[in-house]
C-alpha positions in Angstrom: -0.1 0.1 -0.1 1.7 2.7 -1.5 2.0 5.8 1.3 3.7 9.6 1.0 3.5 12.7 2.0 5.1 16.1 0.4 5.1 19.6 2.3 5.8 22.6 0.5 5.9 26.4 1.4 4.7 28.7 -1.5 4.3 32.3 -1.5 0.7 32.9 -1.9 -2.5 33.2 0.3 -3.8 29.9 1.1 -7.1 30.5 0.0 -5.7 30.9 -3.6 -3.9 27.5 -3.2 -7.3 26.3 -1.9 -9.3 27.4 -4.6 -6.4 25.7 -7.1 -6.9 22.6 -5.3 -10.5 22.3 -5.6 -10.4 23.9 -9.6 -10.4 20.0 -10.8 -11.5 20.9 -14.1 -7.9 22.2 -14.7 -5.9 19.4 -14.0 -5.2 18.0 -17.1 -3.7 21.5 -18.1 -0.8 21.3 -15.6 -1.1 17.8 -13.9 1.4 15.2 -15.5 -0.5 12.2 -16.7 -3.7 13.9 -15.9 -5.5 13.1 -19.1 -8.6 14.1 -18.3 -10.8 15.2 -15.6 -15.0 15.5 -15.0 -17.1 16.7 -11.8 -20.2 15.8 -11.5 -21.4 17.5 -8.5 -20.6 20.6 -6.6 -22.5 21.9 -3.4 -22.2 24.0 -0.4 -23.6 22.6 3.0 -22.6 24.7 6.0 -18.9 24.8 6.4 -18.4 21.9 3.7 -17.9 22.1 -0.2 -18.7 18.3 -1.6 -17.4 17.6 -4.9 -17.7 14.2 -6.9 -15.0 14.1 -9.8 -13.8 11.6 -11.9 -10.0 11.7 -13.1 -8.4 9.8 -16.0 -4.6 9.0 -15.1 -2.1 7.3 -17.5 -0.3 7.4 -20.3 -0.3 5.8 -23.8 -2.7 3.1 -23.5 -2.2 2.8 -20.0 -5.0 5.1 -18.9 -7.6 4.4 -16.0 -10.4 6.6 -14.3 -11.3 6.7 -11.2 -14.1 8.5 -9.4 -12.9 10.9 -6.1 -15.9 12.1 -3.0 -13.7 15.3 -2.2 -14.8 17.0 1.0 -13.3 20.6 1.8 -13.7 22.0 5.3 -13.8 25.8 5.2 -13.3 25.8 9.2 -10.1 23.4 9.4 -9.0 24.2 5.8 -8.8 20.8 5.1 -9.7 19.1 1.6 -10.1 15.2 2.5 -10.2 12.9 -0.9 -11.6 9.3 -1.0 -12.2 6.7 -4.2 -16.1 5.8 -5.0 -14.9 4.0 -8.0 -12.0 2.6 -10.6 -8.8 0.6 -9.9 -8.3 1.7 -6.6 -9.0 -0.6 -3.9 -9.2 2.7 -1.4 -7.8 5.9 -1.6 -7.3 8.6 1.1 -5.3 11.6 0.4 -5.5 14.6 2.9 -4.6 18.4 1.8 -4.0 21.0 4.6 -3.2 24.5 4.3 -1.5 26.7 6.8 -1.1 30.6 6.4 2.3 31.6 7.5 3.1 35.3 6.7 2.9 36.0 2.9 3.3 32.0 2.2 1.1 29.0 3.1 2.8 26.2 3.9 1.0 23.3 2.2 0.6 19.3 3.4 -0.4 16.7 1.2 -1.2 13.1 2.5 -1.5 9.9 0.0 -2.2 6.4 1.3 -3.9 4.3 -1.4 -4.1 0.7 -3.1 -4.8 -0.6 -6.2 -7.1 -3.4 -7.0 -4.1 -5.0 -9.1 -1.7 -6.3 -6.8 1.2 -6.3 -9.4 0.6 -2.8 -10.6 0.7 -1.8 -6.4 3.7 -3.3 -6.4 5.2 -1.0 -9.0 3.4 2.1 -7.3 5.2 1.4 -4.3 8.9 1.6 -6.1 7.6 4.6 -7.6 5.4 6.6 -6.1 7.2 9.2 -4.1 9.0 10.2 -6.9 5.4 10.6 -8.8 3.3 12.5 -5.9 7.0 14.9 -5.6 6.3 15.4 -9.7 2.3 16.2 -8.7 3.6 18.7 -6.0 5.8 20.4 -8.5 2.6 20.9 -10.7 0.8 22.3 -8.2 3.7 24.5 -7.1 4.7 25.6 -10.5 0.6 26.6 -11.4 -0.1 28.5 -8.2 3.5 30.8 -8.8 2.4 30.9 -12.6 -1.2 32.3 -11.3 -0.6 34.2 -8.2 3.0 35.9 -8.1 2.2 39.1 -7.9 -0.5 38.7 -5.1 
């Protein structure tokens, strides 16, 4: 079961970064190996924003789509993601945002297991590298969008 985490300090307000993570429709434009995204549902109830979305990840003929339940808690600035359907046996990831003067500390933790045991073994070996590439993509996107804020 691959598990990994990444922390970054990004020079922008936490609200900008939260909006960036919640803008799932834009993921294919900047996240490596994200081929497509589709948001099915997005609504607010109290202090929680609920999103149901698909992400198609892959390269060449190796592509798969998984459906996720995304929940942003406005009170504690945490985004939790769990899988609903797809190649994952389970997925739990958590984004947390902590404002520090002119920058925000972002923490991204992922724990998942693929249904395919062989692919799960392969993913375990390269997962931290892949997670760092995703974190790099989010950081670059944030710097491109918010460098003047």
